[in-house]
C-alpha positions in Angstrom: 0.3 -0.2 -0.1 1.4 3.8 -0.9 1.1 6.5 1.1 0.6 10.4 0.0 3.4 12.0 3.0 3.4 15.5 3.3 6.1 17.8 2.6 9.6 17.2 4.2 8.2 13.7 5.0 9.2 10.4 3.8 8.3 6.8 4.4 9.4 3.0 3.6 8.8 -0.3 4.4 11.5 -1.8 6.8 12.3 -5.5 6.3 9.9 -6.5 8.9 7.4 -5.4 6.9 6.7 -2.5 9.3 5.9 1.3 7.5 8.1 3.9 9.1 7.8 7.9 8.1 10.4 10.3 8.9 10.2 14.0 8.9 13.3 15.9 7.5 13.4 18.7 10.1 14.8 22.2 9.0 18.2 21.3 11.3 18.7 18.6 8.6 18.1 15.7 10.9 15.8 12.9 10.3 13.0 12.7 12.9 10.8 9.3 13.3 6.9 9.9 13.0 4.2 7.9 14.6 1.2 6.3 13.2 0.3 6.6 9.5 0.1 10.1 7.2 -2.9 12.4 8.2 -3.8 10.4 11.8 -3.6 13.2 14.4 -0.5 11.5 16.4 1.5 11.7 13.3 0.2 15.1 12.0 0.4 16.3 15.7 4.4 14.9 15.8 5.0 16.6 12.5 3.9 20.4 13.4 5.9 19.9 16.4 8.9 19.0 15.0 8.6 21.5 12.3 8.1 24.3 14.8 11.1 23.3 16.7 9.4 22.7 19.9 11.0 20.2 23.1 9.2 17.0 22.9 6.6 16.4 25.7 7.6 14.9 29.4 7.4 11.5 29.8 4.2 10.5 31.3 2.3 13.6 29.7 -1.1 12.7 29.2 -2.6 12.4 25.4 -4.6 15.2 23.6 -8.0 15.0 24.8 -10.9 15.7 22.8 -12.9 18.9 23.0 -9.5 20.9 24.2 -7.6 23.9 22.9 -4.6 20.8 22.0 -7.1 19.1 19.9 -8.4 22.1 18.3 -5.2 23.0 17.3 -4.0 19.5 16.1 -7.0 19.6 13.8 -6.4 23.4 12.4 -2.8 22.5 11.4 -4.2 19.6 9.2 -6.6 21.8 7.5 -6.8 23.3 4.4 -7.2 27.2 5.7 -3.6 26.2 7.4 -1.9 24.8 5.2 -3.2 25.7 1.8 -5.2 29.1 3.2 -1.7 30.9 4.5 1.9 31.2 3.0 4.9 29.5 4.9 6.0 33.0 6.7 2.7 33.8 7.5 2.7 30.4 9.3 5.9 30.6 11.1 4.9 33.6 12.4 1.6 32.7 14.0 2.4 29.0 15.0 4.6 30.7 17.6 1.8 33.1 19.2 -0.7 29.6 18.8 1.9 28.0 20.6 2.2 30.0 23.7 -1.4 29.8 23.6 -1.2 26.2 23.6 0.8 26.3 26.3 -1.2 28.6 29.0 -4.1 26.9 27.7 -4.0 24.0 26.2 -5.7 21.3 28.2 -8.6 23.6 28.9 -12.4 22.9 27.0 -12.2 25.2 24.0 -16.0 25.5 24.0 -15.4 27.5 27.5 -13.4 30.1 26.2 -15.5 33.3 26.9 -15.3 36.8 25.4 -14.4 37.8 29.1 -11.6 35.3 29.2 -10.3 36.6 26.1 -10.1 40.4 27.0 -8.4 39.6 29.8 -5.7 37.8 28.0 -6.3 41.0 25.5 -5.9 43.8 27.8 -2.2 42.5 29.3 -0.8 42.8 25.9 0.5 46.1 23.9 -1.8 47.0 21.1 0.1 46.1 18.4 0.6 42.7 20.0 -3.3 42.5 20.7 -3.7 42.6 16.6 -0.9 39.9 16.2 -3.1 37.8 18.9 -6.6 38.2 16.8 -4.7 37.7 13.8 -3.7 34.3 14.9 -6.0 32.7 17.2 -9.2 34.0 15.9 -9.1 31.7 12.4 -8.6 28.9 14.8 -11.8 30.0 16.8 -13.3 29.4 13.6 -12.0 26.6 12.6 -13.4 25.0 16.2 -16.5 26.5 15.2 -16.8 24.8 11.6 -15.7 21.6 13.2 -18.9 21.7 15.9 -16.1 22.2 18.9 -17.7 25.5 19.7 -20.5 27.4 18.8 -20.0 31.6 19.6 -17.2 33.1 18.4 -15.6 35.2 22.0 -14.0 38.0 19.5 -16.8 39.4 18.2 -17.5 41.6 21.9 -13.7 41.4 22.5 -12.3 45.3 21.8 -8.9 46.1 21.2 -6.6 49.4 23.0 -6.1 51.7 20.0 -3.2 52.3 19.0 -1.8 55.7 19.2 -0.3 57.5 16.2 -0.1 60.6 14.5 -2.3 61.5 11.2 -0.1 60.1 8.7 2.3 58.2 10.2 3.7 54.8 8.7 3.5 51.6 10.9 6.3 49.3 11.4 9.4 49.9 9.5 10.5 53.5 8.7 11.1 55.0 4.9 14.7 55.4 4.3 15.9 58.7 3.6 17.7 60.3 0.4 20.4 60.9 2.5 20.7 57.2 3.9 20.1 56.2 0.8 23.1 58.0 -0.5 25.2 56.7 2.1 24.7 53.0 1.1 25.3 53.8 -2.6 28.8 55.6 -1.9 29.6 52.5 0.3 28.4 49.9 -2.5 29.3 50.9 -5.9 27.3 48.9 -9.1 29.0 45.4 -9.6 28.3 44.7 -5.9 26.0 41.9 -4.6 24.9 44.5 -2.0 24.0 47.2 -4.9 21.8 45.0 -6.8 19.7 44.1 -3.8 19.5 47.5 -2.7 18.2 48.4 -6.2 15.9 45.6 -6.5 14.3 46.9 -3.2 14.1 50.2 -4.0 13.2 50.2 -7.6 11.4 47.2 -7.4 9.7 48.2 -4.2 8.7 44.9 -3.5 9.3 42.3 0.1 12.6 40.1 0.6 10.2 37.3 0.3 9.8 38.0 -3.4 13.4 40.0 -4.3 15.1 36.7 -3.0 13.3 35.1 -5.8 13.3 37.4 -8.8 14.9 36.0 -11.7 15.8 37.0 -15.3 12.8 35.2 -16.0 10.3 37.5 -14.9 11.7 40.5 -17.2 9.9 40.9 -20.4 10.2 44.0 -22.6 11.6 46.2 -19.9 8.5 45.0 -17.7 9.1 42.4 -14.6 5.7 40.7 -13.4 5.5 38.2 -10.2 3.0 37.0 -8.1 3.6 38.5 -4.4 4.8 35.1 -2.2 2.7 36.4 1.0 -0.6 37.1 -0.5 -0.5 35.7 -4.5 -1.7 39.1 -5.8 0.3 39.7 -9.2 2.4 42.8 -9.2 3.7 44.6 -12.2 6.7 47.3 -12.5 8.7 48.8 -15.2 12.4 48.0 -14.7 14.0 51.4 -14.4 17.6 52.3 -15.8 19.0 52.1 -12.0 17.8 48.5 -11.9 18.9 47.6 -15.4 22.4 49.0 -14.5 22.9 47.0 -11.4 21.5 44.0 -13.0 24.1 44.5 -16.3 27.0 45.2 -13.9 26.9 41.8 -12.7 28.8 38.6 -13.3 26.8 36.7 -15.8 24.8 33.6 -14.0 23.1 30.6 -15.1 21.2 30.7 -11.3 17.0 31.7 -11.6 17.6 34.3 -9.0 19.5 37.6 -9.4 20.8 36.9 -5.8 22.7 33.9 -4.6 24.4 33.5 -1.4 28.4 33.3 -1.4 27.6 29.5 -1.7 25.6 29.7 -4.6 22.6 28.8 -3.1 19.4 30.9 -3.0 18.5 32.7 -0.5 15.8 32.5 2.5 13.6 35.1 3.6 15.3 34.9 6.8 19.0 34.3 6.0 18.5 37.3 3.6 17.2 39.8 6.6 20.2 38.8 8.7 22.5 39.6 5.8 21.2 42.6 4.7 21.1 44.1 8.2 24.8 43.4 8.3 25.6 45.0 5.3 23.6 47.9 6.3 25.9 48.0 9.8 29.2 48.1 7.7 28.0 50.9 5.3 27.5 53.0 9.0 23.7 53.3 8.6 21.8 53.3 12.2 19.9 50.7 13.1 17.5 52.2 15.1 15.9 55.5 16.3 17.3 56.9 18.9 14.1 58.8 20.7 11.4 56.0 19.1 13.3 53.0 18.9 11.8 52.2 15.8 13.8 50.3 13.0 15.8 52.1 10.4 17.6 51.4 7.2 16.0 47.8 7.2 14.9 46.1 3.6 11.7 46.8 4.0 12.1 50.3 4.7 13.1 50.7 1.3 9.6 49.3 0.0 8.2 52.1 2.2 10.9 54.9 0.3 9.8 53.2 -2.9 6.2 53.9 -2.5 6.8 57.3 -1.1 8.7 58.3 -3.9 6.1 56.6 -6.6 3.4 59.1 -4.6 5.5 62.1 -4.3 6.2 62.0 -8.0 2.3 62.0 -8.5 1.2 58.2 -8.5 -2.0 57.4 -7.8 -3.9 55.0 -5.8 -4.2 53.1 -8.4 -0.7 52.7 -9.4 0.4 51.8 -6.4 -1.7 49.4 -5.7 -0.2 47.5 -8.8 3.4 47.9 -8.5 3.6 47.1 -5.1 0.6 44.3 -5.2 -1.9 45.5 -2.1 -5.4 44.1 -2.3 -7.1 47.1 -0.8 -6.5 51.0 -1.1 -5.7 51.8 2.5 -2.4 51.3 2.1 -2.0 53.0 -0.8 -3.8 55.8 0.3 -1.4 56.1 3.2 1.0 57.3 1.2 -1.0 59.5 -1.7 -2.2 61.9 1.4 1.4 61.9 2.7 2.8 63.1 -0.5 -0.1 65.5 -0.9 0.5 67.2 2.8 4.4 67.2 1.9 3.0 69.0 -1.8 0.7 71.4 0.3 3.5 72.1 2.8 5.9 73.1 0.1 3.4 75.4 -1.8 2.4 76.9 1.7 6.0 77.6 2.2 6.7 79.4 -1.2 3.8 81.6 -0.9 4.7 82.9 2.4 8.3 83.7 0.7 7.2 85.7 -2.0 6.2 89.4 -2.2 3.2 90.6 -3.0 2.2 94.1 -4.0 -0.5 94.7 -2.0 -0.8 98.2 -0.8 2.1 99.6 -3.3 1.9 100.6 -6.8 3.1 98.5 -8.9 4.1 101.0 -11.9 5.4 104.6 -11.8 2.4 105.9 -13.4 0.4 104.9 -10.6 2.1 106.9 -8.1 1.4 110.3 -10.3 -1.9 109.4 -11.3 -1.5 109.8 -14.9 
């Protein structure tokens, strides 16, 4: 009999005729899996190994039906989890879900009420509250769909308002022109660092997308791909600056523009660490001394690209097309900021201009001729 093994899983029949299954974990080691593919014990152990968790203590009780533990095991096997989310989203949400399991795993999920969720949320900072809801609420919806719960407790839960000035950017801060010049002066054309910088700034995409870009995505001076995170397509023009950075690199048979010194494609995590190090080497700041917000990040170049386009008259639709956004709200943040900046400059110019109010415009006006 043949079994369809999940990703990274391998199986075979040993010399005693017994099926055995193993998982290749991120550390390259082979770990045994219990039961058969698709069984609760098989999938639970597989998810635990992929998440890098420590094994349960000897004598720990088995998963009890109806508990948060059981709901998570079922959710991890669902299409909503495996097909509806990107790997990056699963990795980020898994850490929140596993912490939630650690604190409440043995409790009945049907008994989870709004007051309990509100108490958990009240102990978190505003941004952490939103991340918690984003990770846990899909679990609740899965539990409702599978009959483990009847009511969504998040319906009446309130979130603390994030204190942010109107137009203030969330998270990473766009690079300033001075920071861009520092990087360009330190890393000339023909270096891998400069190519990575131009891909981030000129293409304006996230590191997850930049590490997958290659010559096969360019045709007639246009680059088209689908965003790795959302699957939304984006189309953009290959600027002269980006083309110069591509042409300055040695010819290669790699499918991606960017590879590690070992000639292998970057992962999103390894690229992020590498890019932070090269920014440090160029003397670029790591954090804002006053606010503590991260500066000169790879994502900050994406925001700088959006700011540039908006300041040059880019419309909401143009920004959505280039950056692969699903809604207009993100694009509006940049166009509104650009409008305010233009209005401020216009007002300053008007204040500087001299007026002739109350003064004769010509010599004839003085004499009355």
